mmCIF file of the C-alpha atoms, coordinates in Angstrom:
data_MODEL
# 
_entry.id   MODEL 
# 
loop_
_atom_site.group_PDB 
_atom_site.id 
_atom_site.type_symbol 
_atom_site.label_atom_id 
_atom_site.label_alt_id 
_atom_site.label_comp_id 
_atom_site.label_asym_id 
_atom_site.label_entity_id 
_atom_site.label_seq_id 
_atom_site.pdbx_PDB_ins_code 
_atom_site.Cartn_x 
_atom_site.Cartn_y 
_atom_site.Cartn_z 
_atom_site.occupancy 
_atom_site.B_iso_or_equiv 
_atom_site.pdbx_formal_charge 
_atom_site.auth_seq_id 
_atom_site.auth_comp_id 
_atom_site.auth_asym_id 
_atom_site.auth_atom_id 
_atom_site.pdbx_PDB_model_num 
ATOM 1  C CA . UNK A 1 1  ? 86.809  100.074 102.563 1.00 0.00 ? 1  UNK A CA 1 
ATOM 2  C CA . UNK A 1 2  ? 84.603  100.986 99.676  1.00 0.00 ? 2  UNK A CA 1 
ATOM 3  C CA . UNK A 1 3  ? 82.782  97.658  99.443  1.00 0.00 ? 3  UNK A CA 1 
ATOM 4  C CA . UNK A 1 4  ? 81.231  95.539  102.159 1.00 0.00 ? 4  UNK A CA 1 
ATOM 5  C CA . UNK A 1 5  ? 82.432  91.949  102.288 1.00 0.00 ? 5  UNK A CA 1 
ATOM 6  C CA . UNK A 1 6  ? 80.873  89.108  104.237 1.00 0.00 ? 6  UNK A CA 1 
ATOM 7  C CA . UNK A 1 7  ? 84.060  88.066  106.012 1.00 0.00 ? 7  UNK A CA 1 
ATOM 8  C CA . UNK A 1 8  ? 82.148  85.692  108.258 1.00 0.00 ? 8  UNK A CA 1 
ATOM 9  C CA . UNK A 1 9  ? 80.950  83.750  105.238 1.00 0.00 ? 9  UNK A CA 1 
ATOM 10 C CA . UNK A 1 10 ? 84.424  83.898  103.730 1.00 0.00 ? 10 UNK A CA 1 
ATOM 11 C CA . UNK A 1 11 ? 85.996  82.494  106.898 1.00 0.00 ? 11 UNK A CA 1 
ATOM 12 C CA . UNK A 1 12 ? 83.403  79.688  107.034 1.00 0.00 ? 12 UNK A CA 1 
ATOM 13 C CA . UNK A 1 13 ? 83.800  78.677  103.382 1.00 0.00 ? 13 UNK A CA 1 
ATOM 14 C CA . UNK A 1 14 ? 87.590  78.844  103.236 1.00 0.00 ? 14 UNK A CA 1 
ATOM 15 C CA . UNK A 1 15 ? 88.145  77.118  106.570 1.00 0.00 ? 15 UNK A CA 1 
ATOM 16 C CA . UNK A 1 16 ? 85.793  74.307  105.526 1.00 0.00 ? 16 UNK A CA 1 
ATOM 17 C CA . UNK A 1 17 ? 87.489  73.961  102.133 1.00 0.00 ? 17 UNK A CA 1 
ATOM 18 C CA . UNK A 1 18 ? 90.900  73.404  103.741 1.00 0.00 ? 18 UNK A CA 1 
ATOM 19 C CA . UNK A 1 19 ? 89.599  71.254  106.604 1.00 0.00 ? 19 UNK A CA 1 
ATOM 20 C CA . UNK A 1 20 ? 90.320  73.825  109.309 1.00 0.00 ? 20 UNK A CA 1 
ATOM 21 C CA . UNK A 1 21 ? 87.904  73.862  112.216 1.00 0.00 ? 21 UNK A CA 1 
ATOM 22 C CA . UNK A 1 22 ? 87.649  77.180  114.036 1.00 0.00 ? 22 UNK A CA 1 
ATOM 23 C CA . UNK A 1 23 ? 86.418  77.019  117.607 1.00 0.00 ? 23 UNK A CA 1 
ATOM 24 C CA . UNK A 1 24 ? 83.223  79.093  117.862 1.00 0.00 ? 24 UNK A CA 1 
ATOM 25 C CA . UNK A 1 25 ? 84.805  80.989  120.772 1.00 0.00 ? 25 UNK A CA 1 
ATOM 26 C CA . UNK A 1 26 ? 87.477  82.317  118.367 1.00 0.00 ? 26 UNK A CA 1 
ATOM 27 C CA . UNK A 1 27 ? 85.471  82.744  115.166 1.00 0.00 ? 27 UNK A CA 1 
ATOM 28 C CA . UNK A 1 28 ? 84.445  86.348  115.788 1.00 0.00 ? 28 UNK A CA 1 
ATOM 29 C CA . UNK A 1 29 ? 88.072  87.306  116.420 1.00 0.00 ? 29 UNK A CA 1 
ATOM 30 C CA . UNK A 1 30 ? 89.129  85.637  113.176 1.00 0.00 ? 30 UNK A CA 1 
ATOM 31 C CA . UNK A 1 31 ? 86.426  87.534  111.278 1.00 0.00 ? 31 UNK A CA 1 
ATOM 32 C CA . UNK A 1 32 ? 87.496  90.825  112.906 1.00 0.00 ? 32 UNK A CA 1 
ATOM 33 C CA . UNK A 1 33 ? 91.113  90.187  111.901 1.00 0.00 ? 33 UNK A CA 1 
ATOM 34 C CA . UNK A 1 34 ? 90.130  89.517  108.284 1.00 0.00 ? 34 UNK A CA 1 
ATOM 35 C CA . UNK A 1 35 ? 88.197  92.800  108.304 1.00 0.00 ? 35 UNK A CA 1 
ATOM 36 C CA . UNK A 1 36 ? 91.269  94.664  109.607 1.00 0.00 ? 36 UNK A CA 1 
ATOM 37 C CA . UNK A 1 37 ? 93.581  92.979  107.106 1.00 0.00 ? 37 UNK A CA 1 
ATOM 38 C CA . UNK A 1 38 ? 91.269  93.942  104.233 1.00 0.00 ? 38 UNK A CA 1 
ATOM 39 C CA . UNK A 1 39 ? 91.156  97.548  105.432 1.00 0.00 ? 39 UNK A CA 1 
ATOM 40 C CA . UNK A 1 40 ? 94.955  97.793  105.578 1.00 0.00 ? 40 UNK A CA 1 
ATOM 41 C CA . UNK A 1 41 ? 95.319  96.034  102.202 1.00 0.00 ? 41 UNK A CA 1 
ATOM 42 C CA . UNK A 1 42 ? 93.165  98.675  100.501 1.00 0.00 ? 42 UNK A CA 1 
ATOM 43 C CA . UNK A 1 43 ? 95.965  101.227 100.948 1.00 0.00 ? 43 UNK A CA 1 
ATOM 44 C CA . UNK A 1 44 ? 98.274  99.003  98.902  1.00 0.00 ? 44 UNK A CA 1 
ATOM 45 C CA . UNK A 1 45 ? 95.754  97.702  96.388  1.00 0.00 ? 45 UNK A CA 1 
ATOM 46 C CA . UNK A 1 46 ? 94.567  101.215 95.627  1.00 0.00 ? 46 UNK A CA 1 
ATOM 47 C CA . UNK A 1 47 ? 98.064  102.540 94.892  1.00 0.00 ? 47 UNK A CA 1 
ATOM 48 C CA . UNK A 1 48 ? 98.436  103.133 91.154  1.00 0.00 ? 48 UNK A CA 1 
ATOM 49 C CA . UNK A 1 49 ? 101.425 101.581 89.396  1.00 0.00 ? 49 UNK A CA 1 
ATOM 50 C CA . UNK A 1 50 ? 102.612 102.282 85.880  1.00 0.00 ? 50 UNK A CA 1 
ATOM 51 C CA . UNK A 1 51 ? 102.874 99.382  83.479  1.00 0.00 ? 51 UNK A CA 1 
ATOM 52 C CA . UNK A 1 52 ? 106.615 100.080 83.335  1.00 0.00 ? 52 UNK A CA 1 
ATOM 53 C CA . UNK A 1 53 ? 107.076 99.871  87.117  1.00 0.00 ? 53 UNK A CA 1 
ATOM 54 C CA . UNK A 1 54 ? 109.719 97.348  88.114  1.00 0.00 ? 54 UNK A CA 1 
ATOM 55 C CA . UNK A 1 55 ? 110.085 95.537  91.425  1.00 0.00 ? 55 UNK A CA 1 
ATOM 56 C CA . UNK A 1 56 ? 112.677 96.720  93.879  1.00 0.00 ? 56 UNK A CA 1 
ATOM 57 C CA . UNK A 1 57 ? 116.006 94.918  93.812  1.00 0.00 ? 57 UNK A CA 1 
ATOM 58 C CA . UNK A 1 58 ? 116.470 92.072  96.230  1.00 0.00 ? 58 UNK A CA 1 
ATOM 59 C CA . UNK A 1 59 ? 117.775 93.175  99.614  1.00 0.00 ? 59 UNK A CA 1 
ATOM 60 C CA . UNK A 1 60 ? 120.627 91.143  101.018 1.00 0.00 ? 60 UNK A CA 1 
ATOM 61 C CA . UNK A 1 61 ? 122.071 92.304  104.353 1.00 0.00 ? 61 UNK A CA 1 
# 
């Protein structure tokens, strides 16, 4: 990731804003998961799309 994000602060603020209490024993794991999710998301967010790009058609098995 090119920028450093305070995921611990993010987890604290968002969980408090939605009334979700995170057990202190699990907080570090939640923060680590947010860090991983952000790292994976960068591959998608960094992919350039043309303004004319259209979404894929809906898949129906």
